[in-house]
N, C-alpha and C positions, 0 to 999 in steps of 0.2 A: 298876168299869171302864166307861168311856163309849165306845161305838162305834156306827157305822152300817154296815149291810150293804146292799150293792147287788149283786144277782145279774144276770149277763149272760146273754143268750139263747144257745142252742146255735147253732153255726155260725160263731162268731168265728174259730176256727181250722179248718183244713181237716178235721181229724178229732178236734177237741177238744170234750169235753162242755162244758156251761155253766160259766162262771167266776164265782166270788163274790169280792167285794172288801169286806173289813172295814176300817173306818177307826178306829184306836185313837188315843186322845188322851194316852196315857201310855206312854213307852218301856218302863217296867218290865213292862208287860203283854205287849209284843211280844218282849222280850229272849229268853225261853226258846224261841221258835219258830225252826226251821231252824238249830239250833246247828251242824249238820254241813254246812250249805249252802256253795255257792261264793260268795266275796266277795273284796273287796280289803281291805287293812289298815284302811281307813277305815270299814268296816262291822263291824269287830270290836266285841264287847261292851264292852271296856274303853274304846275310843274313844267310842262312841255313848253309853254310860252317863255318862261324864264330860262329854260335850258337852251332852246334854239337861239335866244338872244345872247346868252352869255358865251356859248361855245360857237362863235360865228366863224371860226377858222376851218370848219368842216362843212361839207355840202349837204344840205337837207335833201332827203329823198323820202317823201311820204306816199305810201301806196294807199289809194282809196279804191276798195274793191266793191263792186256793185253788180246787181243783176242786169245783164245787158238788155233784157227785154223790157223791164219796168223802170230801169234807172235807179232803183232803190238801193241805197248804200247797205252793204253787208258788214264790212269791216274796214278799219283804218289801221295801218301799220306804220308807226312813226320811226323812221330810219334815217341814216346818213350814209354817205359814200366817201371813201378816201383811198389814197394810194399808199401802200406800204411796201417798200422795196420792189417797186415795179408792179405789184399785184393790186388790181382794182377790187376793193372789198366793200361789201354792203353789210351793215349791221344796225342794231337798234341804236336809237339816240340815247346813249348811256355814258360811255367813256369812264366807267367805273363809279358813277355817281348813284345809279339806281340799284336797289336790292333785287328787283326782278323786272322782267320785261315781257310785254304781251301786246297783242293787238287790242284795239277797241272793237267790240262786237255789237251789232245791232240788237236791240232789246228783244226783237222777235225773230232772230236768226234761227233757221231750222237745221236739223242734223245733216241733211244732204248738203246744204251750203257749207257747213262747218267742215265736212269731209273734203270739199273741193278747194277751200281757200289756200291751203299750203301749196298744192300743185299749181294752182293758178298763179300764185305769186312767183314761184320759181320760173315757170315758163314765160311770164311777162318780163321778168328781169333779163332772161336770156334773149328776149326779142328787142330789147332797148338798143339804140345806137351807141350807147356808152361802152358797150362790150365789157361788162363787168365779169370778174373772174371767180369770185367766191361770195356766197351768202353765209355769214356767220352769225348765228342767233344764240345768245347766251342768257342763262338764268331765267328760264321760262317756267312759270308755275303751271301745274296740270290743269287748273281751272281759272276762268276769268269771270268773276261775278256769278259763280255757280254754273257757268257754261263750260264745256270742254274747250281747252285752248287748241285751236286748229293747227297751230304751228309746231306743237309738241310732236306730232306724227312725223316731222322731218328728221327727228333725232331719236336717240335711245332714251326712254323714260328714266329719269334719275341720273343721267350721265354727267351732270354738272359737278364740279369739285366743291361747290358751295351749296349750302342749304339754308332754308328759312328756319327760324327758331320760334315756334308758336306756343303761346300760352292761351288756353281757353279758360275763361272765368265764367262761372255761373252767375245767377242773379244776386247772390249774397257774397259781397266782397270779403266779409269777415271769414267765411269758409275758406276762401283762397288764402287769406293771410294766415289762417291757422295751418294750412297745408305746407307753408314755407316757414313755419315757426322756428326752425333751427337757425334761421338767419337773425333772429332776435331783433327785427326791425322796430317793433314798439320800444324796446330798450334804447335803440339808436336814436329814435325820435326824442325820447326823454333826455338823453345826453345833449342832443342838439338844442332842445328847448331851453336848456340852462343858459345858453348864450343870449345876450341882450337882444330883445325884439326878434327872436328867431321865428321864422315863418316859411311856409311853402307858397310860391306864387306861380300862377299861370299868366303869361303875358297876354293882355287883352288889347293892347294898342301897339303900333309900330315902333314908337319911341322906346318903350320898355323892352320890346322884342330885340331891337338893335343893341340895347345895352347888354342884354343877356348874351347875344351872339358875340359881341366884342369880348366879353369875359370868356366865353367858350373857346374862341380862337386862341386866346392867350393861354388858357389852362391846357388845352390839347397840345399846343405847340411846345409848351414846357414839358409835358409828359412824354411826347415823342423825342424831345431832345435828351431827356434822361435815359430813354431806352435806346438811343442811338439810331432812331428810325427817321426816314424822311417824312415831311408833313407838308401838304400842299393846300389844305382846305382853307387856309387863311390868306392865300395869294389873291391878287386882284380879281381874277376871273371867278374863282370859287366863292370868294367872299361876296362878290356882287350877285352871284346866282342865289345863294342862300338868303340874302337880304331881300331880293326881289320876290322869292317865294313867300317870305314872311310878310312883305308889304302887301301882297295880294291876298294872302290866305289867313292871316291872324284873326281878323275881325270876325270871320264866319267859322272859325275853328278848324279849317283845313290844316294850316300850319300851327303846330303845337309846340310852344317854347316855354320852358318852365325853369325854376331855380329854387334852391334853398338859400334864403337871405337872412342875414342878421346884422347887428350893428358893426361887426368886424368885417363885413363884406359878403360876397357871394361865394358860398361854399361849393356849390355844384350846379350844373345846368343840364338840360336835355333839349334835343331838337328832334321832332318827328312830324309825320303827316298822318292825317286821319281821313278815311273815306268810308262813310256809312258806319258800320259797327266794328270796323277794323282800324287799329292804330299801328303804325310802324315806327319804331324807335330807330333813328338814323345816326344820331350823335349824342354822346354823353361826356361830360367833363367834370372834373373835381379838383380840389386843391392838393391832392396827393397826401403827403405825410402830415401836413399841417393839422388837419382835423380827421385823421384816419381812425380815431377812436369811435366814430359813429358812422363809418362807411358812407360818406356823403353821396357817392355816385349811385350806389344801390338804393339808398333812402330816397333820393330824388326820383329815381325810376319808379319805385313802388308808390310814391305819393302821386306821381303823374298818372299811373295806372288807376289809382283810387279815384282821382278827380274825373278821369274820362269814363270810368265805370259808372259813376253817378249820372253821366250824360248819355248812357246807353251803349257804350263800347263794351264788347265781350271777347273780341279777338285781339290779342296783343302780340305782334310780331317783333321780336327783339333783334332783328337784323341778321344778316349773314355773318359768318364767323362763329366759331364754336367755343367762345370763352367760357370758363367754368361758371361764372356768375349767372349765365343764362340757364344752366341746368339747375342751379340753386334756386332760381326764380320759377322753376317748374316748366321750362320750355321743352317741347318735343321737337325733334328734327323733322322737317318736311322737305323732301327731295325736290330739286329743280332740274331742268333739262337743258342741255346744249344741243345745237344742231349745226352742222357745217355741210353745205351743198355746193359742189363745183358748178359754176356757171359757164366755164370754158375749160379748155385743156390746161391752161395756165393755173387754174385753181385746183386741179386734181391733186397735186402733191400736198398742198396745204390741207385739203379736205381729208386725205388719207392720214396725214399726221394727226389732225384733230381726232379722227375716229380711233386711231391707235391709243392716243392719250386717254380718251374717254373709256376705252376698254380696259386699260391698265388700272383705272380708278376702282374697278370692281375687284382688283387683286392687289391689295396694298403691298405685299411682299415683293411682287414683281415690279411694282411702281418704284419702290425704294431701290431695288437693284438697278433699274433703268436710270434713275436719277443719279446714283453714284457713278454709273458708267459714263453718263454725260458730263459729270463734273471732272472725271479723270481725263476725258477726251479734250477738255478745254484748257488743261494745264500746260 
């Protein structure tokens, strides 16, 4: 095991003893820590284990933050480091795959420790011999398992250009379905049901999950081709990642993979992850124009929500990105936070640029003018 320890002096929190930060370079060494801690679905062991294995061309950097006096773990921050144009950057283990990023927090973490975590992490990174230049933390939710996210204080609340899209459903799913009645999804189901042996399926074994993922890759790739957009989720690295998450998580319901199936084939698929009473929809595919008369993507999503609701799920996050169908399904926007902290003088220009971009996001007209100016400057 390779690690560096940086101990913080007393007094970082109002009543907190000194904080120690261990930096591990192998996720397998950090995985057993804080198994019962607060986290989002993206800090689950199945997700992070598959992520660090699949994206092995970046250097893992996992911060384990503990009470220096007792040795008790307070938080784990799963990160990576890489060099971009000569700048040494530290960021979450994400690479655009996660919808949000956060630390794992001890189940009994107190408010004084929460207040100290962000500052302790920054100072510890600055003390490492790696001489990192910039800490860039993106897509942070305000809370982690009902606890304040201690790293949000490093940035401006709501400064991220992306947001979650959350649907809260009460105990009666019929009430929710009535609230989105304008979508006429019961009618869509009746149309779909006229096809031979039409049914909704949740994958319960890895073989069926892989079959649905294969179809999802094909359908999404075709859709992106029609739109003239790049698509990478079916390349070797991403495909291996999603299938490893499925391999580990399908049986116990962490990885949720579903489809609309009939004798003519698979009309639509979904892929998401569940943690506790929260489900996050990450990917959705459908056959496009072939069966557009019953909105297969929307129908697959709604049937997945219904099946998970019966299992106790009440919070449905429809992913980042503000496509119209999410409003139609009743989603409300939940802000996320970005933070950029210079760790050296080399990181200052990038941190300043990030802060300027975050500030512009609160003024859409100025942001549009700046974007036009940048486009003109590159002609």
